[in-house]
LOMAR-858004 format. One record per atom (N, C-alpha, C): residue number from 1; chain; atom name; x, y, z. Coordinates in Angstrom, 1 decimal, always signed. Atoms other than C-alpha are relative to their C-alpha. Example, Ala and Ser with C-alpha at 12.3 -4.5 7.8 and 13.67 -1.06 7.14 Angstrom:
BEGIN
VOSE   i ch at     px     py     pz
VOSE   1  A  N   +0.9   -1.2   +0.0
VOSE   1  A CA  +12.3   -4.5   +7.8
VOSE   1  A  C   +0.9   +1.2   +0.0
VOSE   2  A  N   -0.9   -1.1   +0.0
VOSE   2  A CA  +13.7   -1.1   +7.1
VOSE   2  A  C   -0.8   +1.1   +0.8
This chain:
BEGIN
VOSE   i ch at     px     py     pz
VOSE   1  A  N   +1.3   +0.7   +0.0
VOSE   1  A CA  +21.9  +47.7  -30.0
VOSE   1  A  C   -1.0   +0.9   -0.6
VOSE   2  A  N   +1.2   -0.7   +0.7
VOSE   2  A CA  +18.9  +48.6  -32.1
VOSE   2  A  C   -1.2   -0.5   +0.7
VOSE   3  A  N   +1.2   +0.3   -0.7
VOSE   3  A CA  +15.6  +48.7  -30.3
VOSE   3  A  C   -1.3   +0.5   -0.7
VOSE   4  A  N   +1.3   -0.3   +0.6
VOSE   4  A CA  +12.0  +48.6  -31.6
VOSE   4  A  C   +0.0   +0.7   -1.3
VOSE   5  A  N   -0.1   -0.4   +1.4
VOSE   5  A CA  +12.9  +49.2  -35.2
VOSE   5  A  C   -1.1   -0.6   -0.8
VOSE   6  A  N   +1.1   +0.5   +0.8
VOSE   6  A CA   +9.9  +48.9  -37.5
VOSE   6  A  C   +0.4   +0.1   -1.5
VOSE   7  A  N   -0.3   +0.1   +1.4
VOSE   7  A CA  +10.9  +47.7  -41.0
VOSE   7  A  C   -1.1   -0.8   -0.7
VOSE   8  A  N   +1.1   +0.7   +0.6
VOSE   8  A CA   +7.5  +46.2  -41.8
VOSE   8  A  C   -0.2   +0.4   -1.4
VOSE   9  A  N   +0.2   -0.2   +1.4
VOSE   9  A CA   +7.1  +45.8  -45.5
VOSE   9  A  C   +1.2   +0.6   -0.7
VOSE  10  A  N   -1.2   -0.7   +0.6
VOSE  10  A CA  +10.6  +47.3  -46.2
VOSE  10  A  C   +0.6   -1.0   -1.0
VOSE  11  A  N   -0.8   +0.7   +1.0
VOSE  11  A CA  +12.8  +46.2  -49.1
VOSE  11  A  C   +1.4   +0.1   +0.4
VOSE  12  A  N   -1.4   +0.0   -0.5
VOSE  12  A CA  +16.2  +45.1  -47.9
VOSE  12  A  C   +0.9   -0.9   -0.8
VOSE  13  A  N   -0.7   +0.9   +0.9
VOSE  13  A CA  +17.5  +43.2  -50.9
VOSE  13  A  C   +1.5   +0.1   +0.2
VOSE  14  A  N   -1.4   +0.1   -0.1
VOSE  14  A CA  +21.1  +42.0  -50.4
VOSE  14  A  C   +0.6   +0.9   +1.1
VOSE  15  A  N   -0.5   -0.8   -1.1
VOSE  15  A CA  +21.5  +44.0  -47.2
VOSE  15  A  C   +1.0   -0.9   +0.8
VOSE  16  A  N   -0.9   +0.7   -0.8
VOSE  16  A CA  +24.2  +43.0  -44.7
VOSE  16  A  C   +0.1   +0.6   +1.4
VOSE  17  A  N   -0.1   -0.5   -1.4
VOSE  17  A CA  +24.2  +43.2  -40.9
VOSE  17  A  C   +1.0   -0.9   +0.7
VOSE  18  A  N   -1.0   +0.7   -0.8
VOSE  18  A CA  +27.1  +42.3  -38.7
VOSE  18  A  C   +0.2   +0.5   +1.4
VOSE  19  A  N   -0.3   -0.4   -1.4
VOSE  19  A CA  +27.8  +42.4  -35.0
VOSE  19  A  C   -1.0   +0.9   +0.6
VOSE  20  A  N   +1.0   -0.9   -0.5
VOSE  20  A CA  +24.5  +43.8  -34.0
VOSE  20  A  C   -1.1   -0.8   +0.7
VOSE  21  A  N   +1.1   +0.6   -0.8
VOSE  21  A CA  +21.7  +43.0  -31.5
VOSE  21  A  C   -1.2   +0.9   -0.3
VOSE  22  A  N   +1.2   -0.7   +0.3
VOSE  22  A CA  +18.2  +44.0  -32.5
VOSE  22  A  C   -1.1   -0.6   +0.9
VOSE  23  A  N   +1.0   +0.5   -1.0
VOSE  23  A CA  +15.5  +43.8  -29.8
VOSE  23  A  C   -1.3   +0.8   -0.3
VOSE  24  A  N   +1.3   -0.6   +0.3
VOSE  24  A CA  +11.8  +44.4  -30.4
VOSE  24  A  C   -0.2   +0.4   -1.4
VOSE  25  A  N   +0.3   -0.5   +1.4
VOSE  25  A CA  +10.2  +45.9  -33.4
VOSE  25  A  C   -0.6   -1.0   -0.9
VOSE  26  A  N   +0.6   +0.8   +0.9
VOSE  26  A CA   +8.9  +44.4  -36.5
VOSE  26  A  C   +0.7   +0.0   -1.4
VOSE  27  A  N   -0.4   +0.2   +1.4
VOSE  27  A CA  +10.2  +43.1  -39.9
VOSE  27  A  C   -1.2   -0.7   -0.7
VOSE  28  A  N   +1.1   +0.7   +0.6
VOSE  28  A CA   +6.7  +41.8  -40.8
VOSE  28  A  C   -0.1   +0.3   -1.4
VOSE  29  A  N   +0.1   -0.1   +1.4
VOSE  29  A CA   +6.4  +41.2  -44.5
VOSE  29  A  C   +1.1   +0.7   -0.7
VOSE  30  A  N   -1.2   -0.6   +0.7
VOSE  30  A CA   +9.8  +42.7  -45.2
VOSE  30  A  C   +0.5   -0.9   -1.0
VOSE  31  A  N   -0.6   +0.8   +1.0
VOSE  31  A CA  +11.5  +41.5  -48.3
VOSE  31  A  C   +1.5   +0.2   +0.1
VOSE  32  A  N   -1.4   +0.0   -0.2
VOSE  32  A CA  +15.1  +40.7  -47.5
VOSE  32  A  C   +0.8   -1.1   -0.7
VOSE  33  A  N   -0.6   +1.1   +0.8
VOSE  33  A CA  +16.1  +38.4  -50.3
VOSE  33  A  C   +1.5   +0.3   -0.1
VOSE  34  A  N   -1.4   -0.1   +0.1
VOSE  34  A CA  +19.8  +37.7  -50.2
VOSE  34  A  C   +0.7   +0.7   +1.2
VOSE  35  A  N   -0.6   -0.7   -1.2
VOSE  35  A CA  +20.4  +39.4  -46.8
VOSE  35  A  C   +1.1   -0.9   +0.6
VOSE  36  A  N   -1.0   +0.7   -0.7
VOSE  36  A CA  +23.5  +38.4  -44.9
VOSE  36  A  C   +0.0   +0.5   +1.4
VOSE  37  A  N   +0.0   -0.3   -1.4
VOSE  37  A CA  +23.4  +38.2  -41.1
VOSE  37  A  C   +1.2   -0.7   +0.6
VOSE  38  A  N   -1.1   +0.7   -0.6
VOSE  38  A CA  +26.7  +37.5  -39.3
VOSE  38  A  C   +0.2   +0.6   +1.4
VOSE  39  A  N   -0.1   -0.3   -1.4
VOSE  39  A CA  +27.1  +37.5  -35.5
VOSE  39  A  C   -1.1   +1.1   +0.4
VOSE  40  A  N   +1.1   -0.9   -0.2
VOSE  40  A CA  +23.6  +39.0  -35.1
VOSE  40  A  C   -0.9   -0.7   +1.0
VOSE  41  A  N   +1.0   +0.5   -0.9
VOSE  41  A CA  +21.0  +38.6  -32.3
VOSE  41  A  C   -1.3   +0.7   -0.4
VOSE  42  A  N   +1.3   -0.5   +0.2
VOSE  42  A CA  +17.3  +39.0  -33.1
VOSE  42  A  C   -0.8   -0.4   +1.2
VOSE  43  A  N   +0.7   +0.3   -1.2
VOSE  43  A CA  +15.3  +39.3  -29.9
VOSE  43  A  C   -1.4   +0.5   +0.1
VOSE  44  A  N   +1.4   -0.4   -0.2
VOSE  44  A CA  +11.5  +39.4  -29.4
VOSE  44  A  C   -0.5   +0.9   -1.1
VOSE  45  A  N   +0.5   -0.7   +1.2
VOSE  45  A CA  +10.8  +40.6  -32.9
VOSE  45  A  C   -1.2   -0.7   -0.7
VOSE  46  A  N   +1.1   +0.5   +0.8
VOSE  46  A CA   +7.8  +40.2  -35.1
VOSE  46  A  C   +0.6   -0.1   -1.4
VOSE  47  A  N   -0.5   +0.2   +1.4
VOSE  47  A CA   +9.0  +38.6  -38.4
VOSE  47  A  C   -1.0   -0.8   -0.8
VOSE  48  A  N   +1.0   +0.7   +0.7
VOSE  48  A CA   +5.7  +37.3  -39.6
VOSE  48  A  C   +0.1   +0.3   -1.5
VOSE  49  A  N   +0.0   -0.2   +1.5
VOSE  49  A CA   +5.8  +36.8  -43.4
VOSE  49  A  C   +1.3   +0.6   -0.6
VOSE  50  A  N   -1.2   -0.6   +0.5
VOSE  50  A CA   +9.4  +38.1  -43.7
VOSE  50  A  C   +0.6   -1.0   -1.1
VOSE  51  A  N   -0.6   +0.8   +1.1
VOSE  51  A CA  +11.1  +36.9  -46.9
VOSE  51  A  C   +1.5   +0.1   +0.1
VOSE  52  A  N   -1.5   +0.1   -0.2
VOSE  52  A CA  +14.7  +35.8  -46.2
VOSE  52  A  C   +0.5   -1.0   -1.0
VOSE  53  A  N   -0.5   +0.9   +1.0
VOSE  53  A CA  +15.1  +33.8  -49.4
VOSE  53  A  C   +1.4   +0.3   -0.4
VOSE  54  A  N   -1.4   -0.2   +0.4
VOSE  54  A CA  +18.7  +33.2  -50.4
VOSE  54  A  C   +0.8   +0.7   +1.0
VOSE  55  A  N   -0.7   -0.7   -1.0
VOSE  55  A CA  +19.8  +34.6  -47.1
VOSE  55  A  C   +1.2   -0.8   +0.5
VOSE  56  A  N   -1.1   +0.6   -0.6
VOSE  56  A CA  +23.1  +33.8  -45.4
VOSE  56  A  C   +0.0   +0.4   +1.5
VOSE  57  A  N   +0.0   -0.3   -1.4
VOSE  57  A CA  +22.9  +33.5  -41.6
VOSE  57  A  C   +1.1   -0.8   +0.6
VOSE  58  A  N   -1.1   +0.7   -0.6
VOSE  58  A CA  +26.1  +32.7  -39.7
VOSE  58  A  C   +0.2   +0.6   +1.4
VOSE  59  A  N   -0.2   -0.4   -1.4
VOSE  59  A CA  +26.6  +32.8  -35.9
VOSE  59  A  C   -1.1   +0.9   +0.5
VOSE  60  A  N   +1.2   -0.8   -0.3
VOSE  60  A CA  +23.0  +34.1  -35.4
VOSE  60  A  C   -0.8   -0.6   +1.1
VOSE  61  A  N   +0.9   +0.4   -1.0
VOSE  61  A CA  +20.7  +33.9  -32.4
VOSE  61  A  C   -1.3   +0.7   -0.2
VOSE  62  A  N   +1.4   -0.5   +0.1
VOSE  62  A CA  +16.9  +34.3  -32.8
VOSE  62  A  C   -0.8   -0.5   +1.2
VOSE  63  A  N   +0.6   +0.4   -1.3
VOSE  63  A CA  +15.1  +34.3  -29.5
VOSE  63  A  C   -1.3   +0.8   +0.2
VOSE  64  A  N   +1.3   -0.5   -0.3
VOSE  64  A CA  +11.4  +34.8  -28.7
VOSE  64  A  C   -0.6   +0.8   -1.2
VOSE  65  A  N   +0.5   -0.7   +1.2
VOSE  65  A CA  +10.6  +35.9  -32.3
VOSE  65  A  C   -1.2   -0.8   -0.6
VOSE  66  A  N   +1.0   +0.6   +0.8
VOSE  66  A CA   +7.5  +35.2  -34.4
VOSE  66  A  C   +0.5   +0.0   -1.5
VOSE  67  A  N   -0.4   +0.2   +1.4
VOSE  67  A CA   +8.5  +33.8  -37.8
VOSE  67  A  C   -1.1   -0.8   -0.8
VOSE  68  A  N   +1.1   +0.7   +0.6
VOSE  68  A CA   +5.1  +32.5  -38.8
VOSE  68  A  C   -0.1   +0.5   -1.5
VOSE  69  A  N   +0.1   -0.3   +1.4
VOSE  69  A CA   +4.7  +32.3  -42.6
VOSE  69  A  C   +1.3   +0.6   -0.6
VOSE  70  A  N   -1.2   -0.6   +0.5
VOSE  70  A CA   +8.3  +33.4  -43.0
VOSE  70  A  C   +0.6   -0.9   -1.1
VOSE  71  A  N   -0.6   +0.8   +1.0
VOSE  71  A CA  +10.4  +32.2  -46.0
VOSE  71  A  C   +1.5   +0.1   +0.2
VOSE  72  A  N   -1.5   +0.1   +0.0
VOSE  72  A CA  +14.0  +31.0  -45.7
VOSE  72  A  C   +0.4   -1.0   -1.2
VOSE  73  A  N   -0.3   +0.8   +1.2
VOSE  73  A CA  +13.9  +29.3  -49.2
VOSE  73  A  C   +1.4   +0.3   -0.5
VOSE  74  A  N   -1.4   +0.0   +0.6
VOSE  74  A CA  +17.4  +28.5  -50.5
VOSE  74  A  C   +0.9   +0.8   +0.9
VOSE  75  A  N   -0.9   -0.6   -0.9
VOSE  75  A CA  +18.9  +30.1  -47.4
VOSE  75  A  C   +1.1   -0.9   +0.5
VOSE  76  A  N   -1.1   +0.8   -0.5
VOSE  76  A CA  +22.2  +28.9  -45.9
VOSE  76  A  C   +0.2   +0.5   +1.5
VOSE  77  A  N   -0.1   -0.3   -1.4
VOSE  77  A CA  +22.2  +28.8  -42.1
VOSE  77  A  C   +1.2   -0.8   +0.6
VOSE  78  A  N   -1.1   +0.7   -0.7
VOSE  78  A CA  +25.4  +27.9  -40.1
VOSE  78  A  C   +0.1   +0.6   +1.4
VOSE  79  A  N   -0.2   -0.4   -1.4
VOSE  79  A CA  +25.7  +28.0  -36.3
VOSE  79  A  C   -1.1   +1.0   +0.4
VOSE  80  A  N   +1.2   -0.8   -0.4
VOSE  80  A CA  +22.2  +29.5  -35.8
VOSE  80  A  C   -0.8   -0.7   +1.1
VOSE  81  A  N   +0.9   +0.5   -1.1
VOSE  81  A CA  +20.1  +29.1  -32.7
VOSE  81  A  C   -1.3   +0.7   +0.0
VOSE  82  A  N   +1.4   -0.5   -0.1
VOSE  82  A CA  +16.3  +29.5  -32.7
VOSE  82  A  C   -0.4   -0.4   +1.4
VOSE  83  A  N   +0.4   +0.3   -1.4
VOSE  83  A CA  +15.1  +29.7  -29.1
VOSE  83  A  C   -1.4   +0.6   +0.3
VOSE  84  A  N   +1.4   -0.5   -0.4
VOSE  84  A CA  +11.4  +29.9  -28.1
VOSE  84  A  C   -0.6   +0.8   -1.1
VOSE  85  A  N   +0.6   -0.7   +1.1
VOSE  85  A CA  +10.3  +31.0  -31.5
VOSE  85  A  C   -1.3   -0.7   -0.6
VOSE  86  A  N   +1.2   +0.5   +0.6
VOSE  86  A CA   +6.8  +30.7  -33.1
VOSE  86  A  C   +0.3   +0.0   -1.5
VOSE  87  A  N   -0.4   +0.1   +1.4
VOSE  87  A CA   +7.6  +29.4  -36.6
VOSE  87  A  C   -1.0   -0.8   -0.8
VOSE  88  A  N   +1.0   +0.8   +0.8
VOSE  88  A CA   +4.3  +27.8  -37.9
VOSE  88  A  C   +0.0   +0.4   -1.5
VOSE  89  A  N   +0.1   -0.2   +1.5
VOSE  89  A CA   +4.2  +27.4  -41.7
VOSE  89  A  C   +1.3   +0.7   -0.5
VOSE  90  A  N   -1.2   -0.5   +0.6
VOSE  90  A CA   +7.8  +28.6  -42.1
VOSE  90  A  C   +0.4   -0.8   -1.2
VOSE  91  A  N   -0.3   +0.7   +1.3
VOSE  91  A CA   +9.1  +27.7  -45.6
VOSE  91  A  C   +1.6   -0.1   +0.0
VOSE  92  A  N   -1.5   +0.3   +0.0
VOSE  92  A CA  +12.6  +26.1  -45.5
VOSE  92  A  C   +0.3   -0.8   -1.3
VOSE  93  A  N   -0.2   +0.7   +1.3
VOSE  93  A CA  +12.4  +24.8  -49.1
VOSE  93  A  C   +1.4   +0.2   -0.5
VOSE  94  A  N   -1.3   +0.0   +0.6
VOSE  94  A CA  +15.9  +24.0  -50.4
VOSE  94  A  C   +1.0   +0.7   +1.0
VOSE  95  A  N   -1.0   -0.6   -1.0
VOSE  95  A CA  +17.5  +25.6  -47.2
VOSE  95  A  C   +1.0   -1.0   +0.4
VOSE  96  A  N   -1.1   +0.8   -0.5
VOSE  96  A CA  +20.8  +24.3  -46.0
VOSE  96  A  C   +0.3   +0.4   +1.5
VOSE  97  A  N   -0.2   -0.3   -1.4
VOSE  97  A CA  +21.0  +24.1  -42.2
VOSE  97  A  C   +1.2   -0.9   +0.6
VOSE  98  A  N   -1.1   +0.7   -0.6
VOSE  98  A CA  +24.3  +23.2  -40.5
VOSE  98  A  C   +0.3   +0.5   +1.4
VOSE  99  A  N   -0.2   -0.4   -1.4
VOSE  99  A CA  +24.9  +23.2  -36.8
VOSE  99  A  C   -1.0   +1.0   +0.5
VOSE 100  A  N   +1.1   -0.8   -0.4
VOSE 100  A CA  +21.5  +24.8  -36.2
VOSE 100  A  C   -0.7   -0.7   +1.1
VOSE 101  A  N   +0.8   +0.5   -1.1
VOSE 101  A CA  +19.7  +24.4  -32.9
VOSE 101  A  C   -1.3   +0.7   +0.0
VOSE 102  A  N   +1.3   -0.4   -0.1
VOSE 102  A CA  +16.0  +24.7  -32.6
VOSE 102  A  C   -0.5   -0.4   +1.4
VOSE 103  A  N   +0.3   +0.3   -1.4
VOSE 103  A CA  +14.9  +24.9  -28.9
VOSE 103  A  C   -1.3   +0.6   +0.3
VOSE 104  A  N   +1.3   -0.5   -0.4
VOSE 104  A CA  +11.3  +25.2  -27.8
VOSE 104  A  C   -0.8   +0.8   -1.1
VOSE 105  A  N   +0.6   -0.8   +1.1
VOSE 105  A CA  +10.1  +26.3  -31.2
VOSE 105  A  C   -1.3   -0.8   -0.5
VOSE 106  A  N   +1.2   +0.5   +0.7
VOSE 106  A CA   +6.7  +25.8  -32.9
VOSE 106  A  C   +0.2   -0.1   -1.5
VOSE 107  A  N   -0.2   +0.2   +1.4
VOSE 107  A CA   +7.3  +24.3  -36.3
VOSE 107  A  C   -1.2   -0.6   -0.7
VOSE 108  A  N   +1.2   +0.6   +0.6
VOSE 108  A CA   +3.7  +23.3  -37.0
VOSE 108  A  C   -0.1   +0.3   -1.5
VOSE 109  A  N   +0.2   -0.2   +1.4
VOSE 109  A CA   +3.2  +22.8  -40.7
VOSE 109  A  C   +1.1   +0.7   -0.7
VOSE 110  A  N   -1.2   -0.5   +0.7
VOSE 110  A CA   +6.7  +23.9  -41.6
VOSE 110  A  C   +0.2   -0.8   -1.3
VOSE 111  A  N   -0.2   +0.6   +1.3
VOSE 111  A CA   +7.6  +23.2  -45.2
VOSE 111  A  C   +1.5   -0.3   -0.1
VOSE 112  A  N   -1.4   +0.4   +0.0
VOSE 112  A CA  +10.9  +21.3  -45.5
VOSE 112  A  C   +0.5   -0.6   -1.4
VOSE 113  A  N   -0.4   +0.6   +1.3
VOSE 113  A CA  +11.0  +20.3  -49.2
VOSE 113  A  C   +1.4   +0.3   -0.4
VOSE 114  A  N   -1.4   -0.1   +0.5
VOSE 114  A CA  +14.6  +19.6  -50.3
VOSE 114  A  C   +0.9   +0.7   +1.0
VOSE 115  A  N   -0.9   -0.5   -1.0
VOSE 115  A CA  +16.0  +21.1  -47.1
VOSE 115  A  C   +1.0   -1.0   +0.5
VOSE 116  A  N   -1.0   +0.9   -0.5
VOSE 116  A CA  +19.1  +19.6  -45.6
VOSE 116  A  C   +0.4   +0.4   +1.4
VOSE 117  A  N   -0.3   -0.3   -1.4
VOSE 117  A CA  +20.0  +19.3  -41.9
VOSE 117  A  C   +1.3   -0.8   +0.3
VOSE 118  A  N   -1.3   +0.6   -0.4
VOSE 118  A CA  +23.6  +18.6  -40.9
VOSE 118  A  C   +0.4   +0.5   +1.4
VOSE 119  A  N   -0.4   -0.4   -1.4
VOSE 119  A CA  +24.6  +18.5  -37.2
VOSE 119  A  C   -1.0   +0.9   +0.6
VOSE 120  A  N   +1.1   -0.8   -0.5
VOSE 120  A CA  +21.3  +20.1  -36.3
VOSE 120  A  C   -0.6   -0.7   +1.2
VOSE 121  A  N   +0.7   +0.6   -1.1
VOSE 121  A CA  +19.5  +19.6  -33.0
VOSE 121  A  C   -1.3   +0.7   +0.2
VOSE 122  A  N   +1.3   -0.5   -0.3
VOSE 122  A CA  +15.8  +19.9  -32.2
VOSE 122  A  C   -0.3   -0.4   +1.4
VOSE 123  A  N   +0.4   +0.3   -1.3
VOSE 123  A CA  +14.7  +20.1  -28.6
VOSE 123  A  C   -1.3   +0.7   +0.4
VOSE 124  A  N   +1.3   -0.5   -0.4
VOSE 124  A CA  +11.1  +20.5  -27.3
VOSE 124  A  C   -0.7   +0.8   -1.0
VOSE 125  A  N   +0.6   -0.7   +1.1
VOSE 125  A CA   +9.9  +21.6  -30.7
VOSE 125  A  C   -1.3   -0.7   -0.3
VOSE 126  A  N   +1.3   +0.6   +0.5
VOSE 126  A CA   +6.3  +21.1  -31.9
VOSE 126  A  C   +0.2   -0.2   -1.5
VOSE 127  A  N   -0.2   +0.4   +1.3
VOSE 127  A CA   +6.5  +19.2  -35.2
VOSE 127  A  C   -1.2   -0.5   -0.8
VOSE 128  A  N   +1.2   +0.5   +0.6
VOSE 128  A CA   +2.9  +18.5  -36.0
VOSE 128  A  C   -0.2   +0.6   -1.4
VOSE 129  A  N   +0.4   -0.4   +1.4
VOSE 129  A CA   +1.9  +18.6  -39.7
VOSE 129  A  C   +1.2   +0.5   -0.9
VOSE 130  A  N   -1.1   -0.3   +0.9
VOSE 130  A CA   +5.4  +19.0  -41.1
VOSE 130  A  C   -0.2   -0.4   -1.4
VOSE 131  A  N   +0.1   +0.4   +1.4
VOSE 131  A CA   +5.5  +19.0  -44.8
VOSE 131  A  C   +1.4   -0.5   -0.4
VOSE 132  A  N   -1.3   +0.7   +0.3
VOSE 132  A CA   +8.3  +16.6  -46.0
VOSE 132  A  C   +0.8   -0.2   +1.3
VOSE 133  A  N   -0.7   +0.2   -1.2
VOSE 133  A CA   +9.3  +15.5  -42.5
VOSE 133  A  C   +1.2   -0.9   -0.2
VOSE 134  A  N   -1.1   +0.8   +0.3
VOSE 134  A CA  +11.7  +13.0  -44.0
VOSE 134  A  C   +1.3   +0.8   -0.2
VOSE 135  A  N   -1.2   -0.8   +0.2
VOSE 135  A CA  +14.0  +15.9  -44.7
VOSE 135  A  C   +0.8   +0.3   +1.3
VOSE 136  A  N   -0.7   -0.2   -1.3
VOSE 136  A CA  +14.9  +16.0  -41.0
VOSE 136  A  C   +1.2   -1.0   +0.1
VOSE 137  A  N   -1.2   +0.9   +0.0
VOSE 137  A CA  +17.4  +13.2  -41.8
VOSE 137  A  C   +1.2   +0.7   +0.3
VOSE 138  A  N   -1.2   -0.7   -0.4
VOSE 138  A CA  +20.6  +14.2  -40.2
VOSE 138  A  C   -0.1   +0.8   +1.2
VOSE 139  A  N   +0.3   -0.7   -1.2
VOSE 139  A CA  +19.0  +16.0  -37.3
VOSE 139  A  C   +0.1   -0.9   +1.2
VOSE 140  A  N   +0.0   +0.7   -1.2
VOSE 140  A CA  +19.3  +15.0  -33.7
VOSE 140  A  C   -1.1   +0.5   +0.9
VOSE 141  A  N   +1.0   -0.3   -0.9
VOSE 141  A CA  +16.6  +14.8  -31.1
VOSE 141  A  C   +0.1   -0.9   +1.2
VOSE 142  A  N   +0.0   +0.8   -1.1
VOSE 142  A CA  +16.2  +13.5  -27.6
VOSE 142  A  C   -1.1   -1.1   -0.2
VOSE 143  A  N   +1.0   +1.1   +0.1
VOSE 143  A CA  +14.2  +10.2  -27.2
VOSE 143  A  C   -1.3   +0.6   +0.4
VOSE 144  A  N   +1.3   -0.5   -0.4
VOSE 144  A CA  +11.4  +12.0  -25.4
VOSE 144  A  C   -0.6   +1.0   -1.0
VOSE 145  A  N   +0.5   -0.8   +1.1
VOSE 145  A CA  +11.2  +14.6  -28.2
VOSE 145  A  C   -0.5   -0.8   -1.2
VOSE 146  A  N   +0.4   +0.8   +1.1
VOSE 146  A CA  +11.1  +11.9  -30.8
VOSE 146  A  C   -1.3   -0.8   +0.3
VOSE 147  A  N   +1.2   +0.6   -0.3
VOSE 147  A CA   +8.4  +10.1  -28.9
VOSE 147  A  C   -1.2   +0.9   -0.1
VOSE 148  A  N   +1.1   -1.0   +0.1
VOSE 148  A CA   +6.3  +13.3  -28.7
VOSE 148  A  C   -0.4   +0.2   -1.5
VOSE 149  A  N   +0.3   -0.2   +1.4
VOSE 149  A CA   +6.6  +13.5  -32.5
VOSE 149  A  C   -0.1   -1.3   -0.8
VOSE 150  A  N   +0.0   +1.3   +0.6
VOSE 150  A CA   +6.3   +9.8  -33.2
VOSE 150  A  C   -1.0   -0.1   -1.2
VOSE 151  A  N   +1.0   +0.1   +1.2
VOSE 151  A CA   +3.2  +10.2  -35.5
VOSE 151  A  C   +0.6   +0.7   -1.2
VOSE 152  A  N   -0.6   -0.7   +1.1
VOSE 152  A CA   +5.0  +12.7  -37.7
VOSE 152  A  C   +1.2   -0.7   -0.5
VOSE 153  A  N   -1.2   +0.7   +0.4
VOSE 153  A CA   +8.3  +10.8  -37.8
VOSE 153  A  C   -0.4   -1.4   -0.6
VOSE 154  A  N   +0.4   +1.3   +0.5
VOSE 154  A CA   +6.5   +7.4  -38.4
VOSE 154  A  C   -0.6   +0.3   -1.4
VOSE 155  A  N   +0.6   -0.3   +1.3
VOSE 155  A CA   +4.5   +9.0  -41.3
VOSE 155  A  C   +1.1   +0.2   -1.0
VOSE 156  A  N   -1.1   -0.3   +0.9
VOSE 156  A CA   +7.8  +10.2  -42.8
VOSE 156  A  C   +0.7   -1.3   -0.5
VOSE 157  A  N   -0.6   +1.3   +0.3
VOSE 157  A CA   +9.1   +6.6  -42.7
VOSE 157  A  C   -1.0   -1.0   -0.6
VOSE 158  A  N   +1.0   +0.9   +0.6
VOSE 158  A CA   +5.9   +5.2  -44.1
VOSE 158  A  C   -0.5   -1.1   +1.0
VOSE 159  A  N   +0.4   +1.0   -1.0
VOSE 159  A CA   +5.1   +3.4  -40.8
VOSE 159  A  C   -1.4   +0.3   +0.4
VOSE 160  A  N   +1.3   -0.1   -0.5
VOSE 160  A CA   +1.5   +2.8  -39.9
VOSE 160  A  C   +0.0   -0.3   +1.5
VOSE 161  A  N   +0.1   +0.2   -1.5
VOSE 161  A CA   +1.0   +3.2  -36.1
VOSE 161  A  C   -1.3   -0.7   +0.3
VOSE 162  A  N   +1.2   +0.7   -0.5
VOSE 162  A CA   -1.4   +0.8  -34.4
VOSE 162  A  C   -0.1   +0.3   +1.5
VOSE 163  A  N   +0.2   -0.1   -1.4
VOSE 163  A CA   -2.9   +1.1  -31.0
VOSE 163  A  C   +0.3   -1.3   +0.6
VOSE 164  A  N   -0.3   +1.3   -0.7
VOSE 164  A CA   -1.9   -1.5  -28.5
VOSE 164  A  C   -1.3   -0.9   -0.1
VOSE 165  A  N   +1.1   +0.9   +0.1
VOSE 165  A CA   -4.1   -4.5  -29.0
VOSE 165  A  C   -0.6   -0.1   -1.4
VOSE 166  A  N   +0.5   +0.1   +1.4
VOSE 166  A CA   -4.8   -3.8  -32.7
VOSE 166  A  C   +0.7   -1.1   -0.7
VOSE 167  A  N   -0.6   +1.1   +0.7
VOSE 167  A CA   -4.2   -6.6  -35.1
VOSE 167  A  C   +0.8   +0.6   -1.2
């Protein structure tokens, strides 16, 4: 286990991490284009502004981390779980997510342009202001979570919501 490692602003192009748990510390504004993470746990880390473009994440757990303004553009995620993460304005443009779970995450204003979601589950996530929310097609949500996000989901489908009693 690695603890409290500070890689803020580091260049980690095409790095590979396997079978490791990382707790605490910061990768804020690190450039990790093309990184591969396999069987990795990231716990309570600051990942603000981290660039994980073209990354490959497989069998990864991310718990209690800040990923605000992070980039996962063109990344491939398989069997990844994000749990209680702050992810406002995360960029998932052209990302491919398969069997990904997002639980209790803040995805406010996340950018989903051309992202794909296959066998993914969202539970208790904040979805306000999603950019391209229609890209969630293929994801699963509970009815109560869908009702909490009805304004975002309706807008994605082009549905105008009326108040009860409106004509």
